[in-house]
N, C-alpha and C positions, 0 to 999 in steps of 0.2 A: 476520857472526857475532861476530868478535873485538870490533868496535865495540860491539855490544849487551852483550857480557860485560863490557867495560871500563866502559861506562856504568853497568850494574847494580852493579859493584864500587865505583865512585866514589860512587854514590848511597848505597849501604849504608854505606860508610865515613863519609859525611857525616851519616848517620842520617836520610836522606830516604826515605820510602816509595816503592817503585817498582812498585806494583801498577797496575792499569788506572786511568788518569786519566779523570775524567768528561768527557763530551761535552755541555757545558752549552748548552741551547737559549735561555737568557735573554739579553736585551740587557744590556750593562754599564751601571752598575756592579753587581757582586755579589761575595760572599765565599763560596767553595766549599771544602769539604773536598777535599784533594788526591787522596785515594783514593776511588774510586767505592764501595768496600765492596760491599754487597749491594743497592744501589739498582737495581731491576729494569729500568729503561729506559736505564741508562747515563748519566743526566743528572746524577748526583751529588747531594750534600746541600748546600744553601745555607742560610745564616743566614736566619731567617724569623720572622715574628710568628705567634703561636699562633692557629689558626683562620683564617678568610677575612678579609682586610683588616687594619685597624689593631686591635691588641690590646695590652694591658699586658704580656703574657707572651711569651717568645721560646723558640724551638726551632730545630732544623734540619729541612728538608723537601726533598722532591724539587725540584730547580731547575725552575722553570716555563717553558714555552715563551714565546717573545717575544710582546709585546703591542703590536706596531706600530700606531700610529694611536689608541691609547687614551690618555686623560689620565694625567699623572704619578701622580695619586692613585688610579688604577684598582686595585681590590683584588688583581688578579693580579700586581701589581708588588711584593707584600709580601715576596718573596724577594730584593729588590734593596737592598743596603746598600753603603756605600762606607767605606773607611778614610781618615781625614784625619790624615796624619802630623804636621801642624802642631798640631792640637788633641789628638791621640792618641785620637780618638773613632771609634767605629763608628756611623755615622749612617744613618738610614733615607733611602732615595731617594724613595719615594712620600709619606712622611709627614714633610715638612720640619720641622726644629726638634726632632726626636725622635732620641734616641741610646740605644744599648745600655748598660745599667747592671747590674752584678752586685749582688744582694742577698744578704748573708751573715748567717746566724744559726745558731748551735750546730751547726757542722760540716755545714751544708747551704747550698747556693748555688742561687739561681734567677736567671734573667736576665729583665730587664724592659725595655720600651721606654718611656722617660720623657723629659720635656723635657730637651734638651741643657743642661748646666750645667758648672760647674767641679768637680763632685763627683769625688773621687779614684777612685771605683769606676766612673766612666765613662771612665777613662783606661787605654788598652791600648797595648802596644808590639808592633808587627808586625815580626818578624825575618825578612826575606826569605831569609836564609842557611839557617835551620833550619825555616822556614815555620811558626813558632809565633806565636800571638797571646797575649801574656802580660799579666796585670794589672800595671799600672805600680807600684802600691804594694806588690806582692809578686811579684817577677819569677820566683819559683820556681813560680808557679801559672799554668797554661795553660787557655785556652778549649778545650774538647774536646767530643766527642760520647760519648754512652753506647754501650755495646756491643750494645744491643738495638734492632732496627728494628721498628716497629709500623705497621700499615696506617693510612692517612689518606685515606679516600675512594679515589679512583683512584690515589693516590700513596702514599708512605711517609714516615715521619719518625723522628727520633731526638732525645732530650733533649739540650740543651746542658748542659755541666757545667764546673765549675772545679776542676781537680785539680793535684796536684803533677806537674810536667812530667816529672821523672825516673822516675816510676812508670807512665807511660803508653806504650802502643804507639804508634809513629809514625803509624800509619794513623788513629788517633783524635784526633790533635792538630795535624796539619799542614794548613794552609790556603793557598789561592791567592787573592790579592786582585786582582780585575780591575777596572780603572778605565774610565771612559768613553773 
């Protein structure tokens, strides 16, 4: 009991969310929100392409069950992304050569899956200490999820957002990066 209280106190002091962690059924690599929030299966919210398979737009979605034996390009692998600390990119696992890029226009941001390049809006800093994924060109801004969950077939999803890190609840901006 004391250990649990001490752990919760330390996590709170570090600004780390301590709610239920998701039980991700996907094979690595994937990037999952650290807090399960209201994902009904307990699988968590993984970075994902919009719709089934490859898409230009991105969101978060229920992390999908493992797809053992399926080819890398299998549409069910669309929630599998990896963070490359060398290039600072969030790269698609099934759609090789494609990376997450934030598109910013008039106080609105959308995330897209575009060909990997040196574009500054494809560069993100993952901070393992505070579990944030920050835009490299503006490190005050974090990749986060919206506060609203919506149905997505048998699963659920949330929009990806780019917001001021200091104005966000930890549960909406903290990520776990799980490598192969």
